[in-house]
C-alpha positions in Angstrom: 39.4 163.4 140.7 41.5 165.8 138.6 42.5 164.6 135.1 45.2 166.8 133.7 45.1 166.0 130.1 45.3 168.2 127.0 42.3 168.4 124.7 42.3 169.1 121.0 42.3 172.8 121.7 45.4 172.6 123.8 49.0 171.9 123.0 50.5 168.9 124.7 53.7 169.9 126.6 55.5 166.9 125.2 54.5 167.3 121.5 56.8 170.2 121.0 59.7 167.8 121.6 58.7 165.3 118.9 57.2 166.5 115.6 57.9 163.4 113.5 56.1 163.0 110.2 53.0 160.9 110.5 53.2 157.3 109.3 51.5 156.4 106.0 48.9 153.7 105.8 51.4 151.3 104.3 53.9 151.8 107.1 51.1 151.4 109.7 50.1 148.1 108.1 53.7 146.9 107.9 54.2 147.6 111.6 50.9 146.3 112.9 50.8 143.0 110.9 52.8 141.2 113.5 50.1 141.8 116.1 47.8 139.5 114.1 50.0 136.6 115.1 50.3 138.1 118.6 46.6 138.2 118.9 46.3 134.6 118.0 48.9 133.8 120.6 47.0 135.6 123.3 43.6 134.1 122.5 45.1 130.6 122.3 47.0 131.1 125.6 44.0 132.6 127.5 41.0 130.9 126.0 41.9 127.6 124.3 45.0 126.2 126.1 43.3 126.2 129.6 40.7 123.9 128.2 43.4 121.6 126.8 45.3 121.7 130.1 42.3 120.3 131.9 43.2 116.9 130.4 46.5 116.9 132.3 45.7 118.6 135.6 42.7 119.6 137.6 44.5 122.1 139.7 43.0 125.6 138.9 46.1 127.4 140.1 48.4 125.5 137.7 45.9 126.0 134.8 45.5 129.7 135.5 49.3 130.2 135.9 50.0 128.5 132.6 47.1 130.3 130.9 48.4 133.7 132.1 50.4 136.1 129.9 53.3 136.8 132.3 55.4 134.9 134.9 57.8 135.8 137.7 61.0 135.5 135.7 59.9 138.4 133.6 60.6 140.7 136.6 64.3 140.6 135.8 64.4 139.6 132.2 61.9 142.2 130.8 63.6 145.3 132.1 66.9 143.8 131.1 65.8 143.2 127.5 64.0 146.5 127.3 67.1 148.3 128.3 69.1 146.2 125.9 66.8 147.3 123.1 67.4 150.9 124.0 71.1 150.6 123.8 71.6 148.0 121.0 73.7 149.3 118.1 73.3 147.4 114.9 72.8 148.2 111.2 69.4 146.5 111.5 68.3 148.8 114.3 67.9 148.2 118.0 64.5 146.5 118.3 64.3 144.1 115.3 67.2 141.9 116.2 65.6 141.0 119.5 62.2 140.4 117.9 63.7 138.1 115.2 65.6 136.1 117.7 62.9 135.7 120.4 59.8 134.8 118.3 61.3 131.7 116.6 62.4 130.4 120.0 58.9 131.0 121.3 57.3 129.2 118.4 59.7 126.3 118.9 58.5 125.7 122.5 54.9 126.3 121.4 55.3 123.3 119.0 57.1 121.2 121.7 54.2 121.7 124.2 51.8 119.1 122.8 54.7 116.7 122.2 55.5 117.0 126.0 52.0 115.7 126.6 53.3 112.3 125.3 56.0 112.0 127.9 55.7 109.3 130.6 53.2 110.3 133.4 55.8 111.3 136.0 57.5 113.8 133.6 54.4 114.8 131.5 53.1 117.8 133.5 56.6 119.0 134.3 57.4 119.0 130.5 54.3 120.9 129.7 54.9 123.5 132.3 58.5 124.1 131.2 57.5 124.5 127.5 54.6 126.9 128.4 56.8 129.0 130.7 59.5 129.3 128.0 57.3 130.1 125.0 55.5 132.7 127.2 58.7 134.2 128.3 60.3 134.4 124.8 57.1 135.9 123.5 57.2 138.7 126.1 60.9 139.3 125.4 60.0 140.0 121.8 56.8 141.9 122.5 58.3 144.7 124.6 60.8 145.8 121.8 57.9 145.4 119.3 55.8 147.9 121.4 58.8 150.2 121.8 59.3 150.3 118.0 55.9 152.2 118.0 57.4 155.0 120.1 60.5 155.1 117.9 58.4 155.5 114.7 55.5 157.7 115.5 54.8 161.2 116.9 52.8 161.5 120.2 49.9 163.1 118.3 49.4 159.9 116.1 50.0 157.2 118.7 46.5 156.7 119.8 45.3 155.9 116.2 48.3 153.7 115.4 47.9 151.8 118.7 44.2 151.4 117.9 44.9 149.9 114.5 47.5 147.7 116.2 44.8 146.3 118.5 42.4 145.8 115.6 45.0 143.4 114.1 45.3 141.9 117.6 41.6 141.5 117.8 41.4 139.9 114.4 44.0 137.3 115.6 42.1 136.7 118.8 38.8 136.1 116.9 40.3 133.6 114.5 41.5 131.1 117.2 38.3 130.5 119.1 36.2 130.3 116.0 38.4 127.6 114.3 36.6 124.3 114.7 39.8 122.3 114.8 41.3 120.3 117.7 43.1 122.5 120.2 46.3 120.5 119.7 46.3 121.5 116.0 46.1 125.2 117.1 49.5 125.0 118.7 51.1 124.5 115.2 48.8 127.0 113.5 49.5 129.8 116.0 53.3 129.2 115.8 53.2 129.4 111.9 51.2 132.6 111.8 53.4 134.2 114.4 56.5 133.4 112.4 55.1 134.7 109.1 53.6 137.9 110.4 56.7 138.8 112.5 58.9 138.3 109.5 56.7 140.6 107.4 56.7 143.3 110.0 60.4 143.2 110.5 61.2 143.2 106.8 58.8 146.1 105.9 59.0 148.3 109.0 61.6 150.9 108.6 64.1 151.1 111.5 67.2 153.1 110.9 70.7 151.8 111.6 71.9 152.6 115.1 75.5 151.7 114.6 76.6 155.4 114.7 74.2 156.6 117.4 75.9 158.3 120.4 75.7 156.2 123.5 74.3 158.4 126.4 73.4 155.6 128.8 75.2 154.3 131.8 77.4 151.3 131.5 75.6 148.0 131.0 76.4 146.7 134.4 74.7 149.8 135.9 71.5 149.6 134.0 69.3 148.4 136.9 70.9 151.1 139.1 70.0 153.5 136.3 66.4 152.2 136.2 66.0 152.7 140.0 67.4 156.2 139.6 64.9 156.9 136.9 62.0 155.8 139.0 63.1 158.2 141.8 63.0 161.1 139.3 60.1 160.1 137.1 57.3 160.2 139.7 54.5 160.0 137.1 55.8 156.7 135.6 55.9 155.3 139.2 52.2 156.0 139.6 51.6 154.5 136.2 53.5 151.3 136.9 51.6 150.9 140.2 48.4 151.4 138.4 49.5 148.8 135.8 50.4 146.4 138.6 46.9 146.4 140.1 45.1 146.6 136.8 47.2 143.7 135.5 46.5 141.7 138.7 42.8 142.1 138.1 42.7 141.1 134.5 45.2 138.2 135.0 42.9 136.9 137.7 40.0 137.1 135.3 41.0 136.3 131.8 42.6 132.8 132.1 39.5 131.6 134.0 36.8 133.1 131.7 36.2 130.1 129.5 36.0 127.7 132.5 33.7 130.1 134.4 31.4 130.3 131.3 31.3 126.5 131.1 30.6 126.1 134.9 27.8 128.8 135.0 26.0 128.0 131.7 26.9 124.3 131.3 27.9 124.9 127.7 30.6 123.0 125.7 34.2 124.0 125.0 33.3 125.6 121.6 30.5 127.7 123.1 32.8 128.9 125.9 35.4 129.9 123.3 32.7 131.6 121.2 31.6 133.7 124.2 35.2 134.8 124.7 35.1 135.9 121.0 32.3 138.4 121.9 34.8 140.3 124.1 37.4 140.3 121.3 34.9 141.5 118.6 33.6 144.2 120.9 37.2 145.4 121.5 38.1 145.2 117.8 35.0 147.2 116.7 35.5 150.0 119.2 39.3 150.4 119.5 39.6 152.6 116.4 37.1 155.2 117.8 38.8 155.0 121.2 42.2 155.6 119.6 40.8 158.6 117.7 39.4 160.0 121.0 42.6 159.3 122.9 44.5 161.5 120.4 41.9 164.3 120.9 40.7 164.3 124.5 43.9 162.8 126.1 45.2 159.4 126.8 44.6 159.6 130.5 40.9 160.4 130.1 40.4 157.3 127.9 42.4 155.2 130.3 40.3 156.3 133.2 37.1 155.4 131.2 38.5 152.0 130.4 39.4 151.1 134.0 36.0 152.3 135.2 34.2 150.2 132.6 36.3 147.1 133.6 35.1 147.7 137.2 31.5 147.9 136.1 31.8 144.7 133.9 33.4 142.9 136.9 30.5 143.8 139.2 28.0 142.7 136.5 29.8 139.4 136.2 28.9 138.6 139.8 25.3 138.3 138.7 25.3 136.6 135.3 23.6 133.2 135.0 22.9 132.6 131.3 24.9 132.5 128.1 23.1 135.6 126.8 24.0 137.5 130.0 27.6 136.4 129.6 27.6 137.8 126.0 26.4 141.2 127.3 29.1 141.3 129.9 31.7 140.3 127.3 30.5 143.1 125.0 30.9 145.7 127.8 34.3 144.3 128.8 35.4 144.6 125.1 34.6 148.3 125.1 36.5 148.7 128.3 39.5 146.9 126.9 39.4 149.0 123.8 39.6 152.2 125.9 42.5 150.8 127.9 44.4 149.4 124.9 44.1 152.6 122.9 45.3 154.8 125.8 47.7 153.0 128.1 50.8 152.7 126.0 50.5 156.2 124.4 50.3 157.5 128.0 53.4 155.6 129.0 55.4 157.1 126.2 54.5 160.6 127.4 55.9 159.9 130.9 59.4 158.8 130.1 62.4 160.0 127.9 62.0 158.7 124.3 65.5 157.1 124.4 64.4 155.0 127.5 61.0 153.8 126.3 62.3 150.2 125.9 63.4 150.1 129.5 60.1 151.4 130.9 58.1 149.1 128.6 60.1 146.3 130.2 59.4 147.6 133.7 55.7 147.7 132.8 55.9 144.1 131.8 57.9 143.3 134.9 55.1 144.8 137.1 52.6 142.5 135.3 55.0 139.6 135.8 54.7 140.1 139.5 51.0 140.9 139.6 49.9 138.1 137.3 51.2 135.1 139.3 50.2 136.6 142.6 46.6 137.2 141.3 46.5 133.7 139.8 47.6 132.1 143.0 45.0 134.0 145.1 42.2 133.3 142.6 43.3 129.7 142.2 43.0 129.2 146.0 39.7 131.1 146.2 38.1 129.3 143.2 38.8 125.9 144.8 36.8 127.0 147.8 34.2 129.5 146.5 33.9 128.7 142.8 34.9 130.7 139.6 32.6 133.7 140.3 35.1 134.9 142.8 37.4 136.0 140.0 35.1 139.0 139.4 35.5 140.1 143.1 39.3 140.1 142.8 39.1 142.1 139.5 36.8 144.6 141.1 39.0 145.2 144.1 42.1 145.5 141.9 40.3 148.0 139.6 39.5 150.3 142.5 43.2 150.4 143.6 44.4 150.9 140.1 42.1 153.9 139.7 43.5 155.5 142.8 47.0 155.4 141.4 45.9 156.5 137.9 44.2 159.6 139.4 47.7 160.8 140.5 49.3 160.6 137.0 50.0 164.0 135.6 51.5 164.2 132.1 52.2 168.0 132.5 54.4 167.3 135.5 56.2 164.5 133.5 57.7 167.1 131.2 60.0 168.6 133.8 60.7 165.1 135.2 61.9 164.0 131.8 64.2 167.0 131.6 65.6 166.2 135.0 66.1 162.5 134.0 68.0 163.6 130.8 70.3 165.7 132.9 70.9 162.7 135.2 71.9 160.6 132.2 74.1 163.3 130.8 75.9 163.7 134.1 76.4 159.9 134.3 77.8 159.7 130.8 80.3 162.6 131.3 81.3 161.8 134.9 82.1 164.4 137.5 83.7 167.6 136.4 87.5 167.9 136.6 88.8 169.8 139.6 90.2 173.3 138.8 
């Protein structure tokens, strides 16, 4: 396998295009604080809410689908909102207006979910499903522009470290939720409150310049999906990256929503012990993501991403053999290190494969790929777990990891430089139209 990544002794071919001043510690804190609330959302969605849902349905496919982070409607909505955040022109910037609109709506439906559980039996489960789908969708609509704001604010040489700190905040949020010894229904309100507060702080104190006077170099709004497809024809490296993300996302979405129920089934522990075991994964990720981000900036994002995907595969194979709670803790610790490698490297690598002014669009396409992969993986694993038990989730994750690695091996950030130039020429031609005949 060839890994074409610059090391600290080399000059990255994309860094000469972007020499922005590094962010100060204060600006990094201001940007990353919202991920504390996001981390609480993810932990609650993946670890706590599936246990609560067992009181309303015994169908593992439904529980896994609702406990997942993505759904099918994101296939259209995420690229649309990502493209909108690229082209939005307001005095408050182009990312923050979408974030400030979407997060409160997500929190509203988060609060309505436990209330839907009091509906009459014929409508109860349908009401819960509608609320969960809507608060997940609105969260993802906000999260893509929030990630794209990182690329707007930082230089490529600093992104690994900023993303690492971003995930430290995320890990802190994920640790809080499982360790809180309060009823799961109370956590709905707590997560919504923290998300609102941290998002408001980040949007107020993160500097995003006015975009009212920015030149518009994009195709017309009605042509944005045609433009996206044109970009995928030109940007071959991002195509490989998105295919990698599709299969990696399928593997993790098959695994994560089922983890706490798997732990309960294998070790016969209670709900709190199962959530505490999930916390081992988060703590391991949080403690190692800063070193992983530092390494990603020095040895290359692709090298770190390859390491992370390989370790996820190893942890999945190990998960096929665990039988005790202590063995589960060891697997969770290894999976946390793998997740740290992946988290610190994946988004910085994406930003090196696409034009800076289209990073929102391709962030949305990344989420769209996960929105297809997640439900498919959840359906497959839901069917298999009914027949073969929860341990099969590790088989699905292992297979998906191997396929993801095959696509990741083909990503070449050096080749991306010329592809980005070609893409910019495409957009310039689309904005000016054909030349006038002489």
